[in-house]
TORKOL-4160 file (C-alpha; in steps of 0.2 Angstrom, whole numbers, padded with zeros to 4 digits, m for minus):
435
<pt num="1" X="0078" Y="0035" Z="m0145"/>
<pt num="2" X="0064" Y="0023" Z="m0148"/>
<pt num="3" X="0053" Y="0026" Z="m0163"/>
<pt num="4" X="0038" Y="0015" Z="m0158"/>
<pt num="5" X="0034" Y="0008" Z="m0141"/>
<pt num="6" X="0021" Y="m0005" Z="m0137"/>
<pt num="7" X="0012" Y="m0001" Z="m0120"/>
<pt num="8" X="0007" Y="m0017" Z="m0112"/>
<pt num="9" X="m0004" Y="m0010" Z="m0099"/>
<pt num="10" X="m0022" Y="m0003" Z="m0096"/>
<pt num="11" X="m0032" Y="0011" Z="m0089"/>
<pt num="12" X="m0023" Y="0027" Z="m0082"/>
<pt num="13" X="m0006" Y="0018" Z="m0082"/>
<pt num="14" X="m0007" Y="0015" Z="m0101"/>
<pt num="15" X="m0013" Y="0033" Z="m0103"/>
<pt num="16" X="0001" Y="0040" Z="m0093"/>
<pt num="17" X="0014" Y="0032" Z="m0104"/>
<pt num="18" X="0005" Y="0036" Z="m0120"/>
<pt num="19" X="0005" Y="0055" Z="m0115"/>
<pt num="20" X="0024" Y="0056" Z="m0113"/>
<pt num="21" X="0026" Y="0046" Z="m0129"/>
<pt num="22" X="0016" Y="0059" Z="m0138"/>
<pt num="23" X="0027" Y="0073" Z="m0131"/>
<pt num="24" X="0043" Y="0064" Z="m0136"/>
<pt num="25" X="0036" Y="0061" Z="m0154"/>
<pt num="26" X="0037" Y="0042" Z="m0150"/>
<pt num="27" X="0023" Y="0032" Z="m0159"/>
<pt num="28" X="0013" Y="0022" Z="m0146"/>
<pt num="29" X="0004" Y="0006" Z="m0149"/>
<pt num="30" X="m0008" Y="0001" Z="m0135"/>
<pt num="31" X="m0010" Y="m0018" Z="m0132"/>
<pt num="32" X="m0027" Y="m0021" Z="m0124"/>
<pt num="33" X="m0039" Y="m0035" Z="m0119"/>
<pt num="34" X="m0056" Y="m0037" Z="m0126"/>
<pt num="35" X="m0063" Y="m0029" Z="m0110"/>
<pt num="36" X="m0053" Y="m0013" Z="m0114"/>
<pt num="37" X="m0057" Y="m0011" Z="m0132"/>
<pt num="38" X="m0066" Y="0005" Z="m0129"/>
<pt num="39" X="m0055" Y="0012" Z="m0116"/>
<pt num="40" X="m0048" Y="0030" Z="m0117"/>
<pt num="41" X="m0030" Y="0024" Z="m0120"/>
<pt num="42" X="m0035" Y="0013" Z="m0134"/>
<pt num="43" X="m0045" Y="0028" Z="m0142"/>
<pt num="44" X="m0031" Y="0040" Z="m0140"/>
<pt num="45" X="m0017" Y="0028" Z="m0146"/>
<pt num="46" X="m0008" Y="0030" Z="m0163"/>
<pt num="47" X="m0011" Y="0011" Z="m0166"/>
<pt num="48" X="m0020" Y="m0002" Z="m0155"/>
<pt num="49" X="m0020" Y="m0021" Z="m0155"/>
<pt num="50" X="m0031" Y="m0034" Z="m0145"/>
<pt num="51" X="m0020" Y="m0046" Z="m0136"/>
<pt num="52" X="m0033" Y="m0058" Z="m0129"/>
<pt num="53" X="m0049" Y="m0060" Z="m0118"/>
<pt num="54" X="m0053" Y="m0050" Z="m0102"/>
<pt num="55" X="m0044" Y="m0063" Z="m0091"/>
<pt num="56" X="m0027" Y="m0055" Z="m0087"/>
<pt num="57" X="m0018" Y="m0072" Z="m0088"/>
<pt num="58" X="m0023" Y="m0073" Z="m0107"/>
<pt num="59" X="m0020" Y="m0055" Z="m0111"/>
<pt num="60" X="m0010" Y="m0043" Z="m0100"/>
<pt num="61" X="0000" Y="m0057" Z="m0092"/>
<pt num="62" X="0002" Y="m0067" Z="m0109"/>
<pt num="63" X="0020" Y="m0064" Z="m0114"/>
<pt num="64" X="0018" Y="m0073" Z="m0131"/>
<pt num="65" X="0003" Y="m0062" Z="m0136"/>
<pt num="66" X="0012" Y="m0046" Z="m0131"/>
<pt num="67" X="0028" Y="m0050" Z="m0140"/>
<pt num="68" X="0019" Y="m0056" Z="m0155"/>
<pt num="69" X="0010" Y="m0039" Z="m0155"/>
<pt num="70" X="0026" Y="m0029" Z="m0153"/>
<pt num="71" X="0034" Y="m0039" Z="m0167"/>
<pt num="72" X="0019" Y="m0037" Z="m0179"/>
<pt num="73" X="0019" Y="m0018" Z="m0176"/>
<pt num="74" X="0038" Y="m0017" Z="m0177"/>
<pt num="75" X="0040" Y="m0009" Z="m0160"/>
<pt num="76" X="0057" Y="m0005" Z="m0154"/>
<pt num="77" X="0052" Y="m0007" Z="m0136"/>
<pt num="78" X="0039" Y="m0013" Z="m0123"/>
<pt num="79" X="0034" Y="m0002" Z="m0109"/>
<pt num="80" X="0025" Y="m0013" Z="m0096"/>
<pt num="81" X="0018" Y="0001" Z="m0085"/>
<pt num="82" X="0016" Y="m0005" Z="m0067"/>
<pt num="83" X="0008" Y="m0021" Z="m0061"/>
<pt num="84" X="0006" Y="m0036" Z="m0073"/>
<pt num="85" X="0023" Y="m0040" Z="m0081"/>
<pt num="86" X="0032" Y="m0024" Z="m0075"/>
<pt num="87" X="0044" Y="m0034" Z="m0063"/>
<pt num="88" X="0045" Y="m0050" Z="m0072"/>
<pt num="89" X="0063" Y="m0055" Z="m0076"/>
<pt num="90" X="0056" Y="m0069" Z="m0087"/>
<pt num="91" X="0046" Y="m0056" Z="m0098"/>
<pt num="92" X="0061" Y="m0044" Z="m0098"/>
<pt num="93" X="0072" Y="m0059" Z="m0104"/>
<pt num="94" X="0060" Y="m0064" Z="m0117"/>
<pt num="95" X="0059" Y="m0046" Z="m0124"/>
<pt num="96" X="0078" Y="m0045" Z="m0125"/>
<pt num="97" X="0079" Y="m0062" Z="m0134"/>
<pt num="98" X="0066" Y="m0056" Z="m0146"/>
<pt num="99" X="0077" Y="m0040" Z="m0150"/>
<pt num="100" X="0064" Y="m0029" Z="m0142"/>
<pt num="101" X="0069" Y="m0016" Z="m0129"/>
<pt num="102" X="0062" Y="m0018" Z="m0111"/>
<pt num="103" X="0058" Y="m0001" Z="m0103"/>
<pt num="104" X="0064" Y="m0006" Z="m0086"/>
<pt num="105" X="0080" Y="m0012" Z="m0077"/>
<pt num="106" X="0091" Y="m0027" Z="m0082"/>
<pt num="107" X="0085" Y="m0045" Z="m0080"/>
<pt num="108" X="0098" Y="m0047" Z="m0067"/>
<pt num="109" X="0092" Y="m0033" Z="m0057"/>
<pt num="110" X="0074" Y="m0039" Z="m0058"/>
<pt num="111" X="0079" Y="m0056" Z="m0052"/>
<pt num="112" X="0090" Y="m0049" Z="m0038"/>
<pt num="113" X="0078" Y="m0037" Z="m0031"/>
<pt num="114" X="0063" Y="m0048" Z="m0034"/>
<pt num="115" X="0069" Y="m0061" Z="m0022"/>
<pt num="116" X="0066" Y="m0052" Z="m0005"/>
<pt num="117" X="0079" Y="m0062" Z="0004"/>
<pt num="118" X="0093" Y="m0058" Z="m0008"/>
<pt num="119" X="0087" Y="m0040" Z="m0009"/>
<pt num="120" X="0089" Y="m0039" Z="0010"/>
<pt num="121" X="0106" Y="m0046" Z="0009"/>
<pt num="122" X="0111" Y="m0034" Z="m0005"/>
<pt num="123" X="0105" Y="m0019" Z="0004"/>
<pt num="124" X="0114" Y="m0024" Z="0020"/>
<pt num="125" X="0130" Y="m0026" Z="0010"/>
<pt num="126" X="0127" Y="m0008" Z="0003"/>
<pt num="127" X="0127" Y="m0002" Z="0020"/>
<pt num="128" X="0108" Y="0000" Z="0023"/>
<pt num="129" X="0100" Y="m0006" Z="0040"/>
<pt num="130" X="0088" Y="m0020" Z="0037"/>
<pt num="131" X="0073" Y="m0025" Z="0047"/>
<pt num="132" X="0078" Y="m0039" Z="0059"/>
<pt num="133" X="0073" Y="m0056" Z="0053"/>
<pt num="134" X="0079" Y="m0073" Z="0047"/>
<pt num="135" X="0095" Y="m0073" Z="0036"/>
<pt num="136" X="0086" Y="m0083" Z="0023"/>
<pt num="137" X="0070" Y="m0094" Z="0020"/>
<pt num="138" X="0065" Y="m0104" Z="0035"/>
<pt num="139" X="0066" Y="m0123" Z="0033"/>
<pt num="140" X="0052" Y="m0127" Z="0044"/>
<pt num="141" X="0041" Y="m0124" Z="0059"/>
<pt num="142" X="0056" Y="m0127" Z="0071"/>
<pt num="143" X="0067" Y="m0114" Z="0063"/>
<pt num="144" X="0053" Y="m0102" Z="0061"/>
<pt num="145" X="0049" Y="m0103" Z="0080"/>
<pt num="146" X="0067" Y="m0101" Z="0085"/>
<pt num="147" X="0069" Y="m0085" Z="0074"/>
<pt num="148" X="0052" Y="m0078" Z="0081"/>
<pt num="149" X="0058" Y="m0082" Z="0099"/>
<pt num="150" X="0074" Y="m0072" Z="0096"/>
<pt num="151" X="0064" Y="m0058" Z="0088"/>
<pt num="152" X="0049" Y="m0058" Z="0100"/>
<pt num="153" X="0031" Y="m0059" Z="0095"/>
<pt num="154" X="0022" Y="m0053" Z="0084"/>
<pt num="155" X="0032" Y="m0057" Z="0069"/>
<pt num="156" X="0028" Y="m0057" Z="0050"/>
<pt num="157" X="0030" Y="m0072" Z="0038"/>
<pt num="158" X="0034" Y="m0065" Z="0021"/>
<pt num="159" X="0035" Y="m0073" Z="0004"/>
<pt num="160" X="0052" Y="m0072" Z="m0004"/>
<pt num="161" X="0045" Y="m0068" Z="m0021"/>
<pt num="162" X="0030" Y="m0058" Z="m0013"/>
<pt num="163" X="0025" Y="m0040" Z="m0018"/>
<pt num="164" X="0010" Y="m0029" Z="m0018"/>
<pt num="165" X="0006" Y="m0033" Z="0000"/>
<pt num="166" X="0003" Y="m0051" Z="m0004"/>
<pt num="167" X="0011" Y="m0066" Z="0004"/>
<pt num="168" X="0012" Y="m0059" Z="0021"/>
<pt num="169" X="0005" Y="m0067" Z="0037"/>
<pt num="170" X="0006" Y="m0060" Z="0055"/>
<pt num="171" X="0010" Y="m0072" Z="0069"/>
<pt num="172" X="0005" Y="m0066" Z="0087"/>
<pt num="173" X="0010" Y="m0082" Z="0097"/>
<pt num="174" X="0020" Y="m0098" Z="0095"/>
<pt num="175" X="0005" Y="m0109" Z="0095"/>
<pt num="176" X="m0001" Y="m0101" Z="0078"/>
<pt num="177" X="0016" Y="m0103" Z="0069"/>
<pt num="178" X="0013" Y="m0120" Z="0062"/>
<pt num="179" X="m0004" Y="m0116" Z="0054"/>
<pt num="180" X="0002" Y="m0098" Z="0048"/>
<pt num="181" X="0018" Y="m0105" Z="0041"/>
<pt num="182" X="0008" Y="m0118" Z="0031"/>
<pt num="183" X="m0004" Y="m0106" Z="0025"/>
<pt num="184" X="0009" Y="m0093" Z="0020"/>
<pt num="185" X="0019" Y="m0106" Z="0010"/>
<pt num="186" X="0003" Y="m0111" Z="0001"/>
<pt num="187" X="m0001" Y="m0093" Z="m0003"/>
<pt num="188" X="0016" Y="m0090" Z="m0009"/>
<pt num="189" X="0016" Y="m0105" Z="m0020"/>
<pt num="190" X="m0001" Y="m0100" Z="m0027"/>
<pt num="191" X="0003" Y="m0082" Z="m0030"/>
<pt num="192" X="0021" Y="m0082" Z="m0035"/>
<pt num="193" X="0026" Y="m0100" Z="m0039"/>
<pt num="194" X="0039" Y="m0100" Z="m0025"/>
<pt num="195" X="0034" Y="m0107" Z="m0007"/>
<pt num="196" X="0050" Y="m0100" Z="0001"/>
<pt num="197" X="0045" Y="m0089" Z="0017"/>
<pt num="198" X="0056" Y="m0079" Z="0029"/>
<pt num="199" X="0053" Y="m0072" Z="0046"/>
<pt num="200" X="0054" Y="m0053" Z="0050"/>
<pt num="201" X="0051" Y="m0043" Z="0065"/>
<pt num="202" X="0034" Y="m0033" Z="0065"/>
<pt num="203" X="0040" Y="m0015" Z="0069"/>
<pt num="204" X="0025" Y="m0005" Z="0076"/>
<pt num="205" X="0023" Y="0014" Z="0075"/>
<pt num="206" X="0033" Y="0015" Z="0059"/>
<pt num="207" X="0031" Y="0026" Z="0044"/>
<pt num="208" X="0032" Y="0019" Z="0027"/>
<pt num="209" X="0044" Y="0031" Z="0017"/>
<pt num="210" X="0051" Y="0027" Z="0000"/>
<pt num="211" X="0064" Y="0035" Z="m0011"/>
<pt num="212" X="0062" Y="0038" Z="m0029"/>
<pt num="213" X="0078" Y="0034" Z="m0039"/>
<pt num="214" X="0085" Y="0035" Z="m0057"/>
<pt num="215" X="0100" Y="0025" Z="m0063"/>
<pt num="216" X="0109" Y="0023" Z="m0079"/>
<pt num="217" X="0116" Y="0005" Z="m0076"/>
<pt num="218" X="0134" Y="0012" Z="m0077"/>
<pt num="219" X="0136" Y="0017" Z="m0059"/>
<pt num="220" X="0127" Y="0033" Z="m0060"/>
<pt num="221" X="0111" Y="0036" Z="m0050"/>
<pt num="222" X="0101" Y="0051" Z="m0042"/>
<pt num="223" X="0087" Y="0052" Z="m0030"/>
<pt num="224" X="0071" Y="0062" Z="m0033"/>
<pt num="225" X="0068" Y="0064" Z="m0014"/>
<pt num="226" X="0056" Y="0054" Z="m0004"/>
<pt num="227" X="0037" Y="0050" Z="m0002"/>
<pt num="228" X="0027" Y="0046" Z="0013"/>
<pt num="229" X="0015" Y="0031" Z="0010"/>
<pt num="230" X="0010" Y="0027" Z="0028"/>
<pt num="231" X="m0008" Y="0029" Z="0025"/>
<pt num="232" X="m0013" Y="0011" Z="0020"/>
<pt num="233" X="m0028" Y="m0001" Z="0021"/>
<pt num="234" X="m0024" Y="m0020" Z="0021"/>
<pt num="235" X="m0007" Y="m0016" Z="0015"/>
<pt num="236" X="m0013" Y="m0006" Z="0000"/>
<pt num="237" X="m0009" Y="0013" Z="m0001"/>
<pt num="238" X="m0023" Y="0026" Z="0000"/>
<pt num="239" X="m0014" Y="0042" Z="0001"/>
<pt num="240" X="0004" Y="0047" Z="m0003"/>
<pt num="241" X="0014" Y="0063" Z="m0001"/>
<pt num="242" X="0030" Y="0071" Z="m0006"/>
<pt num="243" X="0042" Y="0075" Z="0002"/>
<pt num="244" X="0039" Y="0065" Z="0018"/>
<pt num="245" X="0032" Y="0076" Z="0032"/>
<pt num="246" X="0040" Y="0076" Z="0050"/>
<pt num="247" X="0055" Y="0067" Z="0044"/>
<pt num="248" X="0071" Y="0074" Z="0052"/>
<pt num="249" X="0082" Y="0082" Z="0038"/>
<pt num="250" X="0097" Y="0071" Z="0043"/>
<pt num="251" X="0087" Y="0055" Z="0043"/>
<pt num="252" X="0079" Y="0059" Z="0026"/>
<pt num="253" X="0097" Y="0063" Z="0019"/>
<pt num="254" X="0103" Y="0046" Z="0026"/>
<pt num="255" X="0089" Y="0037" Z="0018"/>
<pt num="256" X="0091" Y="0045" Z="0001"/>
<pt num="257" X="0110" Y="0042" Z="0001"/>
<pt num="258" X="0106" Y="0023" Z="0006"/>
<pt num="259" X="0094" Y="0022" Z="m0009"/>
<pt num="260" X="0107" Y="0029" Z="m0021"/>
<pt num="261" X="0121" Y="0019" Z="m0015"/>
<pt num="262" X="0110" Y="0003" Z="m0017"/>
<pt num="263" X="0106" Y="0008" Z="m0035"/>
<pt num="264" X="0124" Y="0011" Z="m0039"/>
<pt num="265" X="0130" Y="m0005" Z="m0031"/>
<pt num="266" X="0118" Y="m0016" Z="m0042"/>
<pt num="267" X="0121" Y="m0006" Z="m0058"/>
<pt num="268" X="0102" Y="m0001" Z="m0058"/>
<pt num="269" X="0095" Y="0006" Z="m0074"/>
<pt num="270" X="0079" Y="0016" Z="m0076"/>
<pt num="271" X="0066" Y="0021" Z="m0062"/>
<pt num="272" X="0065" Y="0012" Z="m0046"/>
<pt num="273" X="0059" Y="0015" Z="m0028"/>
<pt num="274" X="0068" Y="0009" Z="m0012"/>
<pt num="275" X="0056" Y="0007" Z="0002"/>
<pt num="276" X="0060" Y="0010" Z="0021"/>
<pt num="277" X="0052" Y="0009" Z="0037"/>
<pt num="278" X="0056" Y="0023" Z="0050"/>
<pt num="279" X="0052" Y="0028" Z="0068"/>
<pt num="280" X="0059" Y="0045" Z="0065"/>
<pt num="281" X="0076" Y="0040" Z="0074"/>
<pt num="282" X="0082" Y="0025" Z="0063"/>
<pt num="283" X="0077" Y="0018" Z="0047"/>
<pt num="284" X="0076" Y="0000" Z="0039"/>
<pt num="285" X="0077" Y="m0006" Z="0022"/>
<pt num="286" X="0061" Y="m0015" Z="0017"/>
<pt num="287" X="0061" Y="m0019" Z="m0002"/>
<pt num="288" X="0065" Y="m0011" Z="m0019"/>
<pt num="289" X="0052" Y="m0009" Z="m0032"/>
<pt num="290" X="0060" Y="m0011" Z="m0049"/>
<pt num="291" X="0047" Y="m0002" Z="m0059"/>
<pt num="292" X="0037" Y="0014" Z="m0061"/>
<pt num="293" X="0026" Y="0016" Z="m0045"/>
<pt num="294" X="0007" Y="0021" Z="m0045"/>
<pt num="295" X="0012" Y="0036" Z="m0034"/>
<pt num="296" X="0026" Y="0042" Z="m0045"/>
<pt num="297" X="0015" Y="0057" Z="m0048"/>
<pt num="298" X="0018" Y="0066" Z="m0032"/>
<pt num="299" X="0036" Y="0065" Z="m0035"/>
<pt num="300" X="0034" Y="0072" Z="m0052"/>
<pt num="301" X="0025" Y="0087" Z="m0045"/>
<pt num="302" X="0038" Y="0092" Z="m0032"/>
<pt num="303" X="0053" Y="0087" Z="m0042"/>
<pt num="304" X="0047" Y="0094" Z="m0059"/>
<pt num="305" X="0054" Y="0078" Z="m0068"/>
<pt num="306" X="0044" Y="0067" Z="m0080"/>
<pt num="307" X="0049" Y="0050" Z="m0074"/>
<pt num="308" X="0042" Y="0041" Z="m0089"/>
<pt num="309" X="0052" Y="0052" Z="m0100"/>
<pt num="310" X="0068" Y="0047" Z="m0090"/>
<pt num="311" X="0063" Y="0029" Z="m0091"/>
<pt num="312" X="0062" Y="0029" Z="m0110"/>
<pt num="313" X="0078" Y="0039" Z="m0112"/>
<pt num="314" X="0087" Y="0027" Z="m0101"/>
<pt num="315" X="0080" Y="0011" Z="m0109"/>
<pt num="316" X="0085" Y="0017" Z="m0126"/>
<pt num="317" X="0103" Y="0019" Z="m0120"/>
<pt num="318" X="0105" Y="0037" Z="m0116"/>
<pt num="319" X="0116" Y="0043" Z="m0101"/>
<pt num="320" X="0107" Y="0049" Z="m0085"/>
<pt num="321" X="0103" Y="0067" Z="m0090"/>
<pt num="322" X="0101" Y="0073" Z="m0072"/>
<pt num="323" X="0114" Y="0077" Z="m0059"/>
<pt num="324" X="0109" Y="0077" Z="m0041"/>
<pt num="325" X="0110" Y="0096" Z="m0040"/>
<pt num="326" X="0098" Y="0098" Z="m0054"/>
<pt num="327" X="0084" Y="0090" Z="m0043"/>
<pt num="328" X="0076" Y="0104" Z="m0034"/>
<pt num="329" X="0060" Y="0102" Z="m0023"/>
<pt num="330" X="0046" Y="0114" Z="m0027"/>
<pt num="331" X="0033" Y="0114" Z="m0013"/>
<pt num="332" X="0023" Y="0099" Z="m0007"/>
<pt num="333" X="0011" Y="0086" Z="m0016"/>
<pt num="334" X="m0003" Y="0075" Z="m0010"/>
<pt num="335" X="m0011" Y="0061" Z="m0019"/>
<pt num="336" X="m0027" Y="0052" Z="m0016"/>
<pt num="337" X="m0031" Y="0036" Z="m0024"/>
<pt num="338" X="m0049" Y="0034" Z="m0031"/>
<pt num="339" X="m0055" Y="0016" Z="m0031"/>
<pt num="340" X="m0072" Y="0010" Z="m0039"/>
<pt num="341" X="m0078" Y="0001" Z="m0023"/>
<pt num="342" X="m0093" Y="m0001" Z="m0012"/>
<pt num="343" X="m0092" Y="0012" Z="0002"/>
<pt num="344" X="m0098" Y="0000" Z="0015"/>
<pt num="345" X="m0088" Y="m0015" Z="0011"/>
<pt num="346" X="m0074" Y="m0009" Z="0001"/>
<pt num="347" X="m0077" Y="m0022" Z="m0011"/>
<pt num="348" X="m0073" Y="m0018" Z="m0030"/>
<pt num="349" X="m0088" Y="m0010" Z="m0038"/>
<pt num="350" X="m0087" Y="m0012" Z="m0057"/>
<pt num="351" X="m0100" Y="m0004" Z="m0069"/>
<pt num="352" X="m0102" Y="0009" Z="m0082"/>
<pt num="353" X="m0098" Y="0028" Z="m0078"/>
<pt num="354" X="m0114" Y="0038" Z="m0082"/>
<pt num="355" X="m0108" Y="0055" Z="m0077"/>
<pt num="356" X="m0091" Y="0062" Z="m0072"/>
<pt num="357" X="m0085" Y="0079" Z="m0066"/>
<pt num="358" X="m0067" Y="0081" Z="m0062"/>
<pt num="359" X="m0058" Y="0094" Z="m0052"/>
<pt num="360" X="m0046" Y="0108" Z="m0059"/>
<pt num="361" X="m0039" Y="0124" Z="m0054"/>
<pt num="362" X="m0022" Y="0129" Z="m0047"/>
<pt num="363" X="m0011" Y="0115" Z="m0042"/>
<pt num="364" X="m0023" Y="0101" Z="m0046"/>
<pt num="365" X="m0018" Y="0086" Z="m0057"/>
<pt num="366" X="m0030" Y="0071" Z="m0061"/>
<pt num="367" X="m0023" Y="0055" Z="m0069"/>
<pt num="368" X="m0038" Y="0044" Z="m0075"/>
<pt num="369" X="m0045" Y="0035" Z="m0090"/>
<pt num="370" X="m0063" Y="0038" Z="m0085"/>
<pt num="371" X="m0075" Y="0046" Z="m0096"/>
<pt num="372" X="m0095" Y="0046" Z="m0097"/>
<pt num="373" X="m0099" Y="0029" Z="m0104"/>
<pt num="374" X="m0082" Y="0021" Z="m0099"/>
<pt num="375" X="m0083" Y="0003" Z="m0092"/>
<pt num="376" X="m0075" Y="m0002" Z="m0076"/>
<pt num="377" X="m0072" Y="m0020" Z="m0079"/>
<pt num="378" X="m0073" Y="m0034" Z="m0065"/>
<pt num="379" X="m0057" Y="m0041" Z="m0071"/>
<pt num="380" X="m0044" Y="m0029" Z="m0065"/>
<pt num="381" X="m0038" Y="m0018" Z="m0050"/>
<pt num="382" X="m0051" Y="m0006" Z="m0043"/>
<pt num="383" X="m0040" Y="0010" Z="m0045"/>
<pt num="384" X="m0049" Y="0021" Z="m0057"/>
<pt num="385" X="m0041" Y="0038" Z="m0054"/>
<pt num="386" X="m0027" Y="0048" Z="m0045"/>
<pt num="387" X="m0030" Y="0066" Z="m0039"/>
<pt num="388" X="m0014" Y="0075" Z="m0035"/>
<pt num="389" X="m0012" Y="0092" Z="m0028"/>
<pt num="390" X="0003" Y="0104" Z="m0026"/>
<pt num="391" X="0005" Y="0118" Z="m0014"/>
<pt num="392" X="0019" Y="0129" Z="m0008"/>
<pt num="393" X="0018" Y="0119" Z="0008"/>
<pt num="394" X="0009" Y="0104" Z="0015"/>
<pt num="395" X="m0006" Y="0115" Z="0022"/>
<pt num="396" X="m0009" Y="0122" Z="0005"/>
<pt num="397" X="m0008" Y="0105" Z="m0004"/>
<pt num="398" X="m0020" Y="0097" Z="0009"/>
<pt num="399" X="m0032" Y="0112" Z="0007"/>
<pt num="400" X="m0032" Y="0110" Z="m0012"/>
<pt num="401" X="m0035" Y="0091" Z="m0010"/>
<pt num="402" X="m0050" Y="0095" Z="0001"/>
<pt num="403" X="m0057" Y="0107" Z="m0013"/>
<pt num="404" X="m0052" Y="0094" Z="m0027"/>
<pt num="405" X="m0061" Y="0080" Z="m0019"/>
<pt num="406" X="m0077" Y="0091" Z="m0016"/>
<pt num="407" X="m0077" Y="0094" Z="m0034"/>
<pt num="408" X="m0076" Y="0076" Z="m0039"/>
<pt num="409" X="m0092" Y="0067" Z="m0045"/>
<pt num="410" X="m0092" Y="0050" Z="m0052"/>
<pt num="411" X="m0110" Y="0043" Z="m0056"/>
<pt num="412" X="m0114" Y="0025" Z="m0061"/>
<pt num="413" X="m0100" Y="0018" Z="m0051"/>
<pt num="414" X="m0098" Y="0018" Z="m0033"/>
<pt num="415" X="m0081" Y="0026" Z="m0027"/>
<pt num="416" X="m0071" Y="0030" Z="m0011"/>
<pt num="417" X="m0071" Y="0049" Z="m0014"/>
<pt num="418" X="m0082" Y="0052" Z="0001"/>
<pt num="419" X="m0071" Y="0041" Z="0012"/>
<pt num="420" X="m0055" Y="0050" Z="0006"/>
<pt num="421" X="m0063" Y="0067" Z="0010"/>
<pt num="422" X="m0066" Y="0060" Z="0028"/>
<pt num="423" X="m0049" Y="0054" Z="0029"/>
<pt num="424" X="m0040" Y="0070" Z="0025"/>
<pt num="425" X="m0051" Y="0079" Z="0037"/>
<pt num="426" X="m0045" Y="0068" Z="0051"/>
<pt num="427" X="m0034" Y="0077" Z="0064"/>
<pt num="428" X="m0021" Y="0064" Z="0063"/>
<pt num="429" X="m0019" Y="0066" Z="0045"/>
<pt num="430" X="m0019" Y="0085" Z="0046"/>
<pt num="431" X="m0006" Y="0085" Z="0059"/>
<pt num="432" X="0004" Y="0071" Z="0049"/>
<pt num="433" X="0004" Y="0059" Z="0064"/>
<pt num="434" X="m0005" Y="0044" Z="0057"/>
<pt num="435" X="0006" Y="0029" Z="0053"/>
């Protein structure tokens, strides 16, 4: 097992990894930017190191600075959390070449599943249905129009190296294709350094369901059941729950088996998520996220598994310690993401937290790095907290979430707490029909 780990992330993500390191008696070094010098993760770390200015490109995305810090503090491994460099095969390779463990899958798996076109092909070979679309990147407008004509409008243009909801364009009619394709390619090049774009059918009325998996890289893998992540705004998740409600048991089983089969086929090691779209009758592979997910917490609540602990064990060379029969669901969990944002415009709202009251009581978990006096910088994602509730069933989990949100008060920084309260009171959410 690793003796010392560098945590190359910030906010609640860094704090989440730090807490598991503490429980495992692993020394944690938190790498931070100048903007996060006084953050809670930095305060609680065994050791800390500044890796650059607030600009992520010069700190949390700076491979050289992170590896230099890991070497200077004699770290055995780097845990990238989620976002930033967590799915970068180049960063993973740099860690390996420096003799430092990377807490994540192999470089080959990162490259394979990071290419959305190759991921689709790999999933299809593993027996998973894929969303109808072009076989590969489209060469130009003529090919895109031909594919879209076969699929029927509307269609989506997707960046081959996309992720996080970026690099996606909707095309409603043939006359828009040339403009949208040019803009999609330009966006893909700017965001990912890769201008390849493929065409995919836009499937309406679908639920977004993802399966959490763990693998050991030696052909063994298990699932920790599924999450429903259908409640989104501008392709960014707002509310997640586990297990997925209103999913036919046989369909859920088939999705889980497809996810495990894919993980085994590619020799996946660590924690990952296989994402599907489903209309309740059929399901389609969408992509695989080769990292810890923000919403891993709802799965931890119902499966009673510390996913970060499993990541660390697997990355240090341990065998997969769980058999599928060891994974037993316990109730239902719901997560609401709390963002620092303007309630009217949803624009990020940085600032200083002047007051804070967090919920508690039975079945309530809060993952946050906020405290009175904490700075919410302008440089980073607006997610500042996750509230998770566990109940014996969905109704109790939702009722506990209503209570937890009512108890949550953040002063000094505007948040979406009230918007989340309104959302979970909607009839469509309470009946689990929203998608």
